[in-house]
C-alpha positions as CSV (number, residue, x, y, z in Angstrom):
1,M,93.2,85.2,94.3
2,E,96.0,84.4,96.4
3,I,99.5,84.3,95.0
4,S,101.7,81.8,97.1
5,P,104.8,82.0,98.7
6,L,106.4,79.3,96.1
7,Q,105.1,81.6,92.9
8,K,106.6,84.5,94.8
9,K,110.0,82.6,95.2
10,A,110.0,81.2,91.7
11,F,109.3,84.4,90.3
12,I,112.2,86.5,92.4
13,D,114.3,83.9,91.5
14,W,113.3,84.4,87.7
15,F,113.9,87.8,87.9
16,L,117.1,87.7,89.9
17,D,118.5,85.5,86.8
18,Q,117.1,87.6,83.9
19,Y,118.4,91.0,85.3
20,D,121.7,92.4,86.7
21,L,120.5,94.6,89.5
22,P,122.3,98.0,89.6
23,K,122.5,97.8,93.7
24,R,124.0,94.7,95.2
25,E,122.3,95.1,98.8
26,I,118.7,95.1,96.2
27,V,119.9,91.2,96.1
28,W,120.7,90.9,99.3
29,L,116.8,92.1,100.3
30,F,115.6,89.7,98.1
31,D,117.7,87.1,99.6
32,Y,116.5,87.7,102.8
33,L,113.0,87.8,101.6
34,L,113.0,84.3,100.1
35,K,113.8,82.9,102.8
36,R,111.0,83.8,105.0
37,D,108.0,82.5,103.8
38,E,105.7,85.0,106.7
39,L,107.1,87.7,104.6
40,L,106.5,86.3,101.0
41,N,102.5,85.9,102.4
42,N,102.7,90.0,103.0
43,L,104.3,90.7,100.0
44,H,102.2,92.0,96.7
45,F,103.2,92.5,93.4
46,V,101.1,95.3,92.0
47,F,101.6,98.2,89.3
48,E,101.4,101.6,91.2
49,A,103.1,100.5,94.3
50,H,103.7,104.8,94.8
51,L,100.4,104.8,95.9
52,C,100.6,102.3,98.7
53,P,101.5,102.9,102.5
54,R,104.5,100.8,102.5
55,S,105.8,99.7,99.1
56,M,109.2,99.3,97.5
57,I,109.8,99.7,93.4
58,I,112.9,97.9,91.5
59,S,114.0,99.0,88.2
60,V,116.4,97.5,85.9
61,Q,115.6,99.2,83.1
62,D,118.1,101.2,80.6
63,G,118.8,105.2,82.0
64,E,116.9,104.7,85.1
65,E,118.3,107.3,87.6
66,R,116.5,105.5,90.5
67,P,116.8,101.7,90.7
68,F,115.1,101.4,93.8
69,R,112.8,103.0,95.7
70,F,111.2,102.7,99.3
71,Y,107.9,104.0,100.4
72,K,106.5,104.2,103.8
73,E,103.4,106.5,104.3
74,H,104.8,110.2,102.9
75,V,108.5,109.2,103.1
76,V,110.7,108.2,100.1
77,T,114.1,106.7,100.0
78,N,116.4,105.1,97.7
79,E,118.4,103.5,100.5
80,V,118.1,99.9,100.3
81,E,119.1,99.5,104.3
82,K,116.2,101.1,105.2
83,A,113.9,99.5,103.4
84,F,115.5,96.2,104.9
85,H,115.4,97.4,108.7
86,D,112.0,98.7,108.1
87,I,110.9,95.0,106.7
88,R,112.7,93.0,109.4
89,M,111.3,95.3,112.3
90,N,107.5,95.1,110.8
91,H,107.7,91.6,109.2
92,G,103.8,91.5,109.7
93,E,102.9,94.3,107.2
94,P,101.9,94.2,103.8
95,L,105.0,95.0,101.9
96,Y,103.6,95.9,97.9
97,V,106.7,95.8,95.3
98,E,106.2,97.0,91.6
99,M,109.0,95.7,89.4
100,N,109.9,97.7,86.0
101,F,111.9,95.9,83.2
102,A,111.5,95.9,79.7
103,G,108.3,94.1,78.7
104,V,106.5,94.1,82.4
105,R,103.5,94.4,81.1
106,N,103.8,91.8,78.7
107,S,105.7,89.2,80.9
108,E,104.2,85.9,82.2
109,E,106.2,85.5,84.9
110,Y,104.9,89.0,86.4
111,I,101.6,88.6,85.4
112,S,101.4,85.0,87.3
113,V,102.5,86.6,90.7
114,L,100.5,90.3,90.2
115,E,97.7,91.4,92.2
116,D,95.2,94.2,92.0
117,N,96.8,97.3,93.8
118,P,93.7,98.0,96.5
119,F,95.0,101.4,96.5
120,L,94.3,102.7,93.5
121,P,91.7,104.7,92.5
122,D,89.0,103.3,90.2
123,D,89.7,106.4,87.8
124,Y,93.3,106.1,87.8
125,Y,94.0,105.3,84.7
126,L,91.4,107.9,83.0
127,E,92.1,111.3,81.4
128,D,89.9,114.3,80.5
129,S,89.2,112.8,77.2
130,D,87.9,109.7,79.0
131,Y,85.8,112.2,81.1
132,K,84.0,113.9,78.0
133,E,83.2,110.1,76.4
134,I,81.5,109.3,79.9
135,D,79.5,112.3,80.0
136,L,78.5,112.0,76.6
137,L,77.4,108.6,76.9
138,L,75.5,109.5,80.2
139,N,73.7,112.3,79.0
140,Y,72.8,109.8,75.6
141,V,71.3,107.3,77.9
142,E,69.4,109.9,80.0
143,N,68.1,111.6,76.7
144,E,67.2,107.9,75.5
145,Q,65.4,106.9,78.9
146,Y,63.4,110.1,78.8
147,I,61.9,109.5,74.9
148,L,61.2,105.9,76.5
149,E,58.8,107.4,79.1
150,L,57.2,109.9,76.7
151,K,56.6,107.1,74.4
152,S,54.9,105.4,77.4
153,K,53.0,108.2,78.6
154,I,51.8,108.6,74.9
155,D,50.5,105.0,74.6
156,E,49.1,105.5,77.9
157,A,47.2,108.6,76.5
158,L,46.0,106.7,73.5
159,D,44.6,103.5,75.4
160,E,42.7,105.8,77.9
161,G,41.7,108.1,74.7
162,D,43.1,111.3,76.6
163,L,43.6,113.5,73.9
164,K,45.2,116.3,76.1
165,A,48.0,114.0,77.8
166,F,48.4,112.6,74.4
167,N,49.1,116.3,72.7
168,F,51.1,117.1,75.7
169,Y,53.3,114.0,75.9
170,S,53.6,114.2,72.1
171,S,54.6,117.9,72.1
172,L,57.5,117.2,74.8
173,L,58.7,114.0,72.4
174,N,58.7,116.6,69.4
175,N,60.5,118.9,71.3
176,Q,63.0,116.5,72.9
177,T,63.6,114.8,69.2
178,E,64.1,118.7,67.8
179,D,66.8,119.1,70.4
180,Q,68.9,115.7,69.6
181,N,68.6,116.3,65.9
182,R,70.6,119.7,66.8
183,R,73.3,118.3,68.3
């Protein structure tokens, strides 16, 4: 879903009304963005903006030591002026923005402008325990599929009156079932 410049302006205005920013230069940067629809068209609010090639993260949470960070490729700066210069000079490039404030994940205002981060790996939020669960599930599904195939072969052997095939596949099924029960 495309987020319109008007929606982005409304969010930025709401944000500026709600929070006192620790650096006045950040307010100036937002004022600059608000006046330029071309920049707003290329502005994307996301989570995990640090993974994007060109992004900024603005934090207004208590105790935040770095309220502003600008990322370009593998360079990071906390100087708003450098970000402003880059944005002004490269106004056609996408800029990904992450806002950090209390309750951000439940904020209807932020969710209304939030987009999927195209640079977020599919497994970014998975932990080791998740991979173990996935492996267990895949093994279970693979085992169940094998049992279904064996049962199908047994049915086929019965239909054809092939006692040798019936005994062979029944033996495999019994072994598989015993293995499964031991786990």
